[in-house]
N, C-alpha and C positions, 0 to 999 in steps of 0.2 A: 441410837447408840447402845441402849440397854439391850435391844433385840440382838444387835451384832455381838455384844459381849456374851450374851446367853448362848448363842449358837456356836461361839468360839470353842466351848467345852465339848461340843458334840463331835463325833467322828466325821470325817469328810463325806462318807456315803450318806449318813443320816442327815448331815447339814444340807447336802444337795437335795435330798429327798424332801426335807422340810421346806426349803425355799421353793422347790418345784411345786409342792402341794399348796403352798401359800400364795405364790404369785401366778401360777398357771393351773388352777384346779381343773380336773377332768372328771367326766362322769364315771370313768373306771375307778379313779382314786376314791371316790365317795361311796362306791358300791360295796366295798369290803373294808370294814373298819380295822385298823391296825396293820394292814399290808402296805408297805412303802409303795408310793406311786410308780417309781422307776421299775421295781420288780413286777408290780401288777401289769404295767404297760407291756413289758417284755413277755410275761406269761400269756397275756391276753392275745397279743399278736402272734406268738408262737402257736397258740391253740387255733387261731384263725387260719394260719397257713396250713396247719395239719388238716383242718376241716375242708378247706378249699381244695387241697391236693387230693384228699380222699374222694371228694365229690367229682373231681375231674377224672379220677381213675374209674369210678363207678360209671360215669357217663361214657367214657371210651369203651369200657367193657360191654355196656349195653348196646352201643352202636356196632361193636364187633360181632356181638351175638346175632343182631338183626342181619348184618351183612352175610354172616356164615349161613344163616337160615335161608336167605335169598339165594345164595350160591348153591345150596344143596338142592333148591327147587329148579334153578335155571342153569346150573353149571354142567349140564349134560354135554359131553364132547360132540362136536359137529361131525356128521358123517362125511366121508370123503366123496368127491365127485365120482360117479360110476362111469363117466365117459372117458375114453382114451383120446389121445391127441388126434388120431385119424377121424374119429367120429365127430369131434368138435370142428375139425377143419372141413368136414364134408357138407356143412350147411352154412347158409348166409345169415343166420340168426342165432341168438344166444340160447344155449341149452340149459335148462333148469332141472333141479332135483330137490327133494326135501332134505334139509339139513339135519332133521331128526324125525324119528318115526315112533309111533306108539309101541310099547313092548310087544314082542312077538312078530312084528312086521319087518320086512327088509326089502331092498331093491333087488330084483332078480337080474343080475348083470348079464346073464346068458340070454335074457329076453330082449336086450336092446337091439332095435332095428333102425339103422340110419339109412336115409335115401341114397341110392346109387346113381350118381350122375345128375341129380336134380337138387341143387343147393337150396331150393325152396320147398323141397318135399317134406313129408312128415317123418319125424323121429318119434319112436314109441318105446316104452318099456313097461314092465309090470311090477307092482308092489304086492307081495304075497306073504303068507305065513307058512308057505311050504318050503321044502329044501330047494336051494338055489338050482335052477335049471329044470326042476321036475314039474313045476306049476301044478302040484297036486294038493295045495293047501285049500282050506275052506274059504279063504279070503283071496280074491284076485282083483286088484284095482288096475285098470288100464290107464296109462298116461300117454297122451298124444301131444306133440308140440309141432307148431308150424308158424310161418310168419303171419302177422296180422294182415288182413286185407289191405292192399295198397290204396285203393280208392277212398275209402272212408271206414268209419266204425259201424256203419249201418248193419252189416252182416252180423257182427258180434252182438249188437244191441237187439236185433231181431231174434237171434238164437237165444240170448239170455232171457228175453221177455217170454219165451215159451217154456221156461223152467218153472215148474210148479213149486209152491212153498218157498219162494226165493228168499235167501238170507244173504245179505251183503257182508263180506269179510274184508276188513282193511288189512293189507299186507304191506311189506316194505317195497313191493314192486308194482303195486296197483290194487284196485278193488276187485275182489273175486265174488262170484255168485255161486251159491250152493243150494241145491234142491233136488227135485226128481223130474224124470221124463217118462215116456211110455206108460202113462196112466199109473205112475207110482212104482213101476217094476224096476227102474234103473235110477240109481243115485248119481248125480252129476255135479261137477264143479267146473267152473269156467273162469280163467284168469287171463286177461289181456295185460301183459306187462308194459311198463312205461317205455321199455326199449324195443318194443316191436315183436315180442313172441306171444303167441296165443296158446295157452295150456288148457287142455281138456282132460278131466279125470272122470272115469265112469266105473261102476261096479253094481252088482245086484243089490237092490235095496235091503234085502234080508241079511246080507252078510256084513254090512258096515253101516253104523248109524251116522246121522248127519254131523254131530259134534266131532266124531273121529275124522271124517273127510274134511271138515272145516279146519281142524287142527293141522292136518297134513298140508293143505294148500296154503295155509297161513305161513308155513315155515319153508316155503320154496326159496331157493337161492341159486346162484350160478358161480 
C-alpha cells in the first residue's frame, strides 16, 4: 500500500516506467542509469532498425556492383546468324556460327558457300580480320560444317586422335578438340555437336593462337 501511495504522486509516464523497471527489468534498462526503460527500449530498437536497414542497403549495393561487373564482362551482344533462310533450308543439318568473336574478327558473309542440290554437302565460311568480301586480312579461319558420319563416331574419333597437342573444350553443344595438324603448321578445332553437325575450323598456326581458336569454338551457336 505504501508503495502504491508513493507512486500515486508520480506522473503516469514515470509511474509506468517505475513499475516496468521494477517488475520486468531488462538488460537495456540497467545499462544506462537514469534513462527511463520505456524510452531506452524505443531508442534501442529504433537504432537497431536503422542499423539493420543500413546493412541491407549495403548488401544489396554490393550484390548489384558484382552483378554489373559480371554484366560488363559477359554482356556482349550476340552476333546475328550470318545464314539466310535459303542457305539454312539447303542442308539437312543445323548450321552453326560463333555468337561472339574476339575484337577485330568478323564473319565474312560473302564467303558463305552452301551445297547445291546435296543436303548433306559441306557448308563453309571464313572468319577474318579483313574487309568483308576481300579476304585480304592477316587472319583467315576456315569453318566447314557437314553431317556427322551416319554409321558411328569412329571417323570423328580417328580424326581427332590425329590432332597434336589435343585440348578438350566443353561447349554447350558438345566437346570440342583443339590442337594442330600438318606437323604443327595448321591449327585445328573439331566439334561434333549433340544434334548431328560436325564443325571443323582450321587456320595457319602462326596467325591464331590456341586460346583464341578455343574461345571461338566454345561460343558456337545456331
